[in-house]
C-alpha positions in Angstrom: -11.1 -6.4 23.2 -10.4 -2.7 22.4 -11.5 -1.0 19.3 -8.6 0.0 17.1 -8.7 3.6 16.0 -6.5 5.5 13.4 -5.1 8.7 14.8 -2.4 9.5 12.3 -1.7 9.1 8.6 1.3 9.9 6.4 1.8 9.2 2.7 4.1 10.0 -0.2 3.3 8.8 -3.7 3.5 9.8 -7.4 0.5 12.2 -6.8 1.7 13.9 -3.6 4.2 14.6 -0.9 1.8 14.5 2.0 -1.7 13.2 3.0 -3.1 16.6 2.1 -1.5 16.6 -1.4 -2.6 13.1 -2.1 -6.2 13.9 -1.1 -6.3 17.0 -3.4 -4.9 14.9 -6.3 -7.5 12.1 -5.8 -10.3 14.7 -5.7 -9.0 16.3 -8.9 -8.5 13.0 -10.7 -4.8 13.6 -11.1 -2.5 10.9 -12.6 1.1 10.6 -11.5 2.1 8.0 -14.1 4.6 8.7 -16.9 8.0 7.7 -18.1 10.4 7.6 -15.1 12.9 10.5 -14.9 15.2 9.2 -12.1 15.3 5.4 -12.6 17.6 4.6 -15.6 17.4 1.3 -17.3 16.4 -0.2 -20.6 12.9 -1.1 -19.5 12.3 1.7 -17.1 12.6 4.1 -20.1 10.1 2.0 -22.0 7.2 1.5 -19.6 5.3 4.3 -17.7 5.5 4.2 -13.9 4.2 6.2 -10.9 7.5 7.8 -9.8 8.0 10.2 -6.9 9.5 13.3 -8.6 12.8 13.7 -6.8 16.2 12.2 -6.9 17.2 9.9 -4.0 20.0 12.3 -3.1 17.7 15.3 -2.9 15.1 13.3 -0.9 17.7 12.2 1.6 19.0 15.8 1.8 15.5 17.0 2.7 15.4 14.4 5.4 18.8 15.2 6.7 20.1 11.7 6.0 23.8 11.5 5.1 24.4 7.8 5.4 25.4 6.6 1.9 23.9 3.1 2.5 20.4 4.4 3.2 18.2 3.4 0.2 15.5 5.2 -1.6 13.0 2.8 -0.1 14.1 3.7 3.4 14.0 7.5 2.7 10.5 7.2 1.4 9.6 5.3 4.6 11.1 7.9 6.9 9.2 10.6 5.1 5.8 9.0 5.4 6.5 7.6 8.9 7.4 11.1 10.2 4.3 12.6 8.8 2.1 9.9 10.5 3.6 10.2 14.0 3.5 14.0 13.8 -0.1 13.8 12.7 -1.0 11.6 15.7 1.0 13.9 18.0 3.0 11.0 19.4 5.4 12.1 22.1 9.0 10.8 22.3 8.0 8.9 25.4 5.1 7.2 23.6 7.2 6.4 20.5 9.9 4.7 22.5 7.5 2.9 24.8 7.8 -0.9 24.9 4.0 -1.0 24.2 4.4 0.8 20.8 4.9 -1.6 17.9 6.3 -0.9 14.4 5.1 -3.2 11.7 6.5 -2.4 8.3 6.2 -4.0 4.9 8.2 -4.0 1.6 9.1 -6.3 -1.2 12.1 -4.6 -2.9 13.6 -3.3 0.4 17.3 -2.5 -0.2 17.4 -4.4 -3.5 17.1 -1.1 -5.3 20.9 -0.9 -4.7 21.7 -4.2 -6.4 24.0 -2.5 -8.9 26.0 -0.8 -6.2 26.4 -3.9 -4.2 27.4 -5.8 -7.4 30.1 -3.3 -8.2 31.4 -3.4 -4.7 31.6 -7.2 -4.9 33.5 -7.1 -8.1 35.9 -4.6 -6.7 37.0 -7.3 -4.2 36.4 -4.9 -1.3 36.6 -6.0 2.3 33.3 -4.3 3.1 30.5 -2.6 1.4 28.3 0.2 2.7 25.4 -1.4 0.7 25.6 -4.9 2.2 23.6 -4.2 5.4 21.0 -2.3 3.4 20.3 -5.1 1.0 18.2 -7.1 3.4 14.5 -6.7 3.2 14.2 -5.9 6.9 16.9 -3.2 6.6 14.3 -0.5 5.9 12.4 -0.8 9.2 15.5 -1.6 11.2 16.7 1.8 10.1 13.4 3.4 11.1 13.7 1.6 14.5 17.1 3.0 15.1 16.3 6.5 13.7 13.4 6.9 16.2 14.7 4.7 19.0 11.7 2.4 18.9 11.9 -0.2 21.7 8.7 -2.1 21.2 8.0 -5.0 18.9 9.3 -4.5 15.3 8.6 -6.7 12.4 8.8 -6.6 8.6 6.3 -8.4 6.4 6.9 -9.5 2.8 3.9 -11.2 1.2 4.3 -9.4 -2.1 1.5 -7.0 -3.0 -0.5 -7.7 0.2 2.4 -6.9 2.4 1.4 -3.6 4.0 -2.3 -4.6 4.2 -1.1 -7.5 6.3 1.1 -5.1 8.3 -2.1 -3.2 9.2 -4.0 -6.3 10.1 -1.1 -7.6 12.2 -0.8 -4.3 14.1 -4.5 -4.2 14.8 -4.4 -7.7 16.1 -1.5 -6.9 18.4 -3.6 -4.1 20.0 -6.8 -6.3 20.2 -4.8 -9.1 21.9 -3.3 -6.6 24.4 0.3 -7.1 23.1 0.6 -3.4 22.2 -1.2 -0.2 23.0 -0.1 1.6 19.8 1.1 0.3 16.5 2.6 2.3 13.6 1.9 0.2 10.5 2.5 0.6 6.8 4.9 0.0 4.0 7.5 1.5 1.6 8.6 0.7 -1.9 10.9 2.2 -4.5 11.1 1.7 -8.2 14.2 -0.4 -9.1 15.7 -2.4 -11.9 15.0 -5.5 -9.9 11.2 -5.0 -10.0 11.0 -3.4 -13.5 13.0 -6.2 -15.1 11.1 -8.9 -13.1 7.7 -7.7 -14.1 8.8 -7.2 -17.7 9.8 -10.9 -17.7 6.3 -11.7 -16.6 4.9 -9.7 -19.6 2.4 -7.8 -17.5 3.8 -4.2 -17.8 1.6 -1.9 -19.8 3.1 0.3 -22.5 0.4 2.9 -21.8 -1.1 4.3 -18.6 -3.0 1.5 -17.0 -6.8 1.1 -17.2 -8.1 -1.1 -14.4 -11.2 -3.3 -15.3 -11.3 -1.9 -18.8 -11.8 -4.5 -21.6 -8.7 -3.1 -23.4 -6.4 -3.1 -20.4 -2.8 -4.1 -21.3 -1.2 -4.6 -17.9 0.0 -2.7 -14.9 2.2 0.3 -14.2 4.7 0.0 -11.4 4.8 2.7 -8.8 6.6 3.8 -5.6 5.9 5.5 -2.3 5.2 4.9 1.3 2.3 5.2 3.8 1.9 4.7 7.5 -1.1 4.6 9.9 -0.9 5.2 13.6 -3.2 2.7 15.4 -4.3 3.2 19.0 -6.5 1.6 21.6 -9.9 3.4 21.9 -9.3 4.1 25.6 -6.1 5.9 24.8 -7.5 8.4 22.3 -9.9 10.4 24.4 -9.9 14.0 23.1 -7.7 13.1 20.1 -8.6 13.4 16.4 -9.7 10.1 15.0 -9.9 9.3 11.3 -11.6 5.9 11.3 -11.6 2.4 12.9 -9.9 -0.7 11.6 -13.0 -2.8 11.7 -12.1 -6.0 9.9 -9.3 -8.0 8.4 -9.3 -11.1 6.3 -6.3 -13.0 4.8 -6.4 -16.1 2.6 -4.2 -18.0 0.1 -5.5 -19.8 -2.9 -2.1 -21.4 -3.5 -2.9 -21.6 -7.2 0.2 -20.1 -8.9 3.3 -18.1 -8.1 2.1 -15.0 -9.9 -1.6 -15.5 -10.8 -4.9 -15.8 -8.9 -7.1 -18.9 -9.4 -9.6 -18.4 -12.2 -12.6 -18.7 -9.8 -11.1 -16.3 -7.3 -11.2 -18.5 -4.2 -8.5 -16.4 -2.4 -10.1 -13.0 -3.0 -13.5 -14.4 -2.1 -12.2 -15.9 1.1 -10.3 -12.7 2.1 -13.3 -10.5 1.5 -15.7 -12.9 3.3 -13.2 -13.2 6.2 -13.0 -9.4 6.5 -16.7 -9.1 6.7 -17.0 -11.9 9.3 -14.3 -10.4 11.5 -16.0 -6.9 11.3 -19.3 -8.5 12.0 -20.8 -6.8 9.0 -22.9 -7.9 6.1 -22.0 -7.4 2.4 -24.7 -4.8 2.2 -23.0 -2.7 4.8 -20.0 -1.9 2.6 -20.4 1.5 0.9 -17.2 1.5 -1.3 -14.5 -0.9 -2.3 -10.9 0.3 -3.1 -10.2 -2.6 -5.4 -6.8 -4.2 -5.9 -7.4 -3.5 -9.6 -3.9 -4.0 -11.1 -5.2 -3.8 -14.7 -3.7 -7.2 -15.6 -6.0 -9.5 -17.5 -6.0 -12.1 -14.7 -6.4 -9.9 -11.6 -9.3 -7.7 -12.8 -11.3 -10.6 -14.1 -10.8 -12.7 -11.0 -11.3 -9.8 -8.5 -14.5 -9.0 -10.4 -15.8 -12.5 -10.2 -15.0 -12.6 -6.5 -16.8 -9.3 -5.8 -19.8 -10.6 -7.6 -19.7 -13.8 -5.5 -19.4 -11.9 -2.2 -21.7 -9.0 -2.9 -24.1 -10.1 -5.6 -24.3 -6.5 -6.9 -21.1 -4.8 -5.6 -21.2 -1.3 -4.2 -19.3 1.5 -5.9 -15.7 0.6 -6.5 -12.5 1.8 -8.1 -8.8 1.2 -8.3 -6.5 4.1 -7.4 -3.6 2.3 -9.1 -4.7 4.3 -12.2 -3.5 7.4 -10.2 -0.3 6.1 -8.6 0.8 2.9 -10.3 1.2 -0.3 -8.4 3.5 0.3 -5.4 3.7 -3.4 -4.6 4.5 -3.9 -0.9 3.4 -0.3 -0.1 0.2 -0.3 -2.1 -2.0 -1.7 0.7 -1.0 1.1 3.1 -1.3 3.8 0.4 -4.7 2.6 -0.5 -5.6 2.3 3.2 -5.0 6.0 3.5 -7.1 6.6 0.4 -9.9 4.5 2.0 -9.7 6.6 5.1 -10.1 9.7 2.9 -13.3 8.1 1.6 -14.7 8.0 5.1 -13.2 11.1 6.6 -14.1 13.3 3.6 -17.3 11.4 2.6 -16.1 11.3 -1.0 -15.7 8.8 -3.9 -12.8 9.3 -6.2 -13.1 8.5 -9.9 -11.4 5.6 -11.6 -9.2 6.9 -14.4 -8.9 5.6 -18.0 -11.9 3.3 -18.0 -13.8 3.5 -21.3 -14.9 0.0 -22.3 -16.8 -2.6 -20.1 -15.3 -6.0 -20.0 -18.2 -8.4 -20.7 -16.4 -11.2 -18.9 -16.7 -9.2 -15.7 -19.7 -7.0 -16.4 -18.7 -4.3 -13.8 -18.1 -0.6 -14.2 -16.0 1.3 -11.7 -17.0 4.7 -10.3 -16.3 7.2 -13.0 -16.8 10.6 -11.4 -15.8 12.4 -8.2 -18.8 12.8 -5.8 -19.8 13.3 -2.3 -21.4 10.2 -0.7 -22.5 8.9 2.6 -19.8 6.4 3.4 -19.6 4.4 6.7 -17.6 1.3 5.7 -14.9 0.9 3.1 -13.2 -2.4 2.0 -9.7 -2.2 0.6 -8.4 -5.2 -1.3 -4.7 -6.2 -1.7 -3.9 -9.4 -3.5 -0.3 -10.7 -3.8 1.8 -13.2 -5.6 1.5 -16.7 -4.4 -2.2 -16.1 -3.9 -1.7 -14.2 -0.6 -5.0 -12.2 -0.5 -5.9 -9.6 2.1 -9.0 -7.5 2.6 -9.3 -4.7 5.2 -12.4 -2.9 6.3 -12.3 0.6 7.7 -15.3 2.1 9.4 -16.5 5.5 10.5 -15.5 6.0 14.1 
């Protein structure tokens, strides 16, 4: 089976409009979390979040999108998708080839327009411009139409592991000979739907989140999008290559709708499965981009699982303290950050960590530094216990 190589990346988040801007922000320890300025609701104005600093209208204008029904989620997706395919120098012929797949991921999808659809429904209208956008798959159906993609197209929604699963799925399509190229990633926007939902779970932090800290109070939501262009090794001769998708593990502990099992069976199985598929040993991993949501349950369970898999874990950190938790897009955003670890040979500091949690006994990386990094594991653990670990390796 072919090796799967990454030839293009694109990302937009609370800390940058491009891959280059995101890299500089990570290197400088920048935090994009604060009270939202463009999402207006009771709880959005109470809890900090990682917001992309632009109105939906201005973002769509920059992209040349005039369709009223196109959502913020879709606009973020188009922005990052365009950067990724340009970075990989994909031609129109390659993009529209039946052997090029698009695998996207989101959780909120078009539900960021719930209020607009509700108002239309109560106006007893015969049609609504927002109805077609409300479906979760609407985001990537729009991307498909926008770029005339003719290959396999799919949307994955497994909560916070969604875009990590999209990456694993795309890599498997290539390894199985079902695609030569796969553009994989996810998009998510802040919305009343998610803010109100997470507030109901009582896991939103009133302050900027502090993953793995003893005094953590919960997560901050975030938004953004990221895409990777995956290609068969034999098709990238002479092209720039960032890294290899080396391993992929997915597991479900089926413990609770919104919590991981206390012993971390799902995370342990996902990390172990990724190592097995990559044919690597635990000692081969040089850095872990942890899921690290800063909730009491997640960080304790992930810490226990890392101890179980690695004994003494390698350097690790959660970049959610930079960007907030972008739910279905977080796996792809953090995949790009993991690629930076390898391509730049750098470790980026965890933010806001001050007190070790004795129940975990682990301290995340606290300072920026250059480091020899060959293999990075990126963890994404979702509601329902859907747990995914990816391994990226120096190509």
